C-alpha positions as CSV (number, residue, x, y, z in Angstrom):
1,M,79.6,139.2,133.0
2,M,82.8,140.4,134.7
3,E,85.3,137.8,136.0
4,L,88.5,138.5,137.9
5,V,91.4,136.1,137.2
6,F,94.4,136.5,139.5
7,L,97.5,136.1,137.4
8,E,99.9,137.0,140.3
9,D,98.9,137.0,144.0
10,S,101.4,137.8,146.7
11,K,101.3,139.6,150.0
12,N,101.9,143.1,148.6
13,K,101.2,142.7,144.9
14,V,98.5,141.4,142.6
15,K,98.0,141.2,138.8
16,V,94.4,140.7,137.8
17,E,92.8,140.1,134.5
18,I,89.4,141.7,134.3
19,K,87.6,139.5,131.9
20,G,84.5,140.8,130.1
21,E,85.4,144.5,130.7
22,T,87.3,147.3,129.1
23,S,89.1,150.5,130.1
24,T,85.7,151.9,131.0
25,I,85.9,150.1,134.3
26,A,89.7,149.8,134.7
27,N,90.5,153.5,134.4
28,P,88.1,154.8,137.2
29,L,89.2,151.8,139.3
30,V,92.9,152.8,139.0
31,K,92.0,156.5,139.8
32,E,90.2,155.4,142.9
33,L,93.0,153.1,144.0
34,W,95.4,156.0,143.9
35,K,93.4,157.6,146.7
36,D,94.4,154.8,149.0
37,K,97.4,155.7,151.1
38,H,98.6,152.1,151.2
39,V,98.8,151.8,147.4
40,K,102.4,152.3,146.2
41,N,101.9,151.5,142.5
42,V,98.8,150.9,140.4
43,G,98.0,150.8,136.7
44,Y,96.5,148.6,134.0
45,Q,97.3,147.6,130.5
46,V,95.3,146.6,127.5
47,K,97.2,144.9,124.6
48,H,94.5,145.7,122.1
49,A,91.3,147.7,122.8
50,F,89.0,145.4,120.8
51,E,90.6,142.0,121.6
52,S,91.9,141.9,125.1
53,N,90.9,142.3,128.7
54,P,92.5,144.9,131.0
55,I,95.3,143.6,133.3
56,L,95.3,145.5,136.6
57,F,98.5,145.8,138.7
58,V,98.3,146.8,142.3
59,E,101.2,147.1,144.8
60,T,100.7,148.1,148.4
61,D,103.0,149.0,151.4
62,G,101.8,146.1,153.5
63,E,98.0,146.2,153.4
64,S,96.4,143.5,151.3
65,P,96.1,144.6,147.6
66,K,92.9,142.6,147.4
67,A,91.5,144.7,150.4
68,A,92.5,147.9,148.6
69,I,90.7,146.8,145.4
70,K,87.6,145.9,147.4
71,K,87.5,149.2,149.2
72,A,88.0,151.1,145.9
73,I,85.2,149.3,144.3
74,E,82.9,150.0,147.3
75,R,83.8,153.7,147.1
76,L,83.1,153.7,143.3
77,D,79.8,152.0,143.9
78,K,78.7,154.6,146.4
79,T,79.8,157.4,144.0
80,L,77.9,155.9,141.1
81,D,74.8,155.4,143.3
82,E,74.8,159.0,144.3
83,F,75.3,160.1,140.7
84,G,72.3,157.9,139.6
85,K,70.1,159.5,142.3
86,K,71.0,163.0,141.1
87,I,70.3,162.0,137.5
88,K,66.9,160.5,138.4
89,A,66.1,163.8,140.3
90,L,66.6,165.9,137.2
91,K,63.4,167.0,135.5
92,L,64.2,166.6,131.9
């Protein structure tokens, strides 16, 4: 089960450990966050692929970085839902 642990939380910047996940979730989330015009800087790091959780960094120009993360997750959820419907519609 995924758990978000905020390691740094200020007005324009957050640093979040995504426990129980890997780059599989962090990479598309970072790509989606870059689509937000308020995001100035975003990225993640993983110290070791098999032994650590991704640490997500988000910096905005004034909008809440938590709000930016929430909107990005909602957009990803919608995209994945549409993808799932297309897969189910295939006649394999």
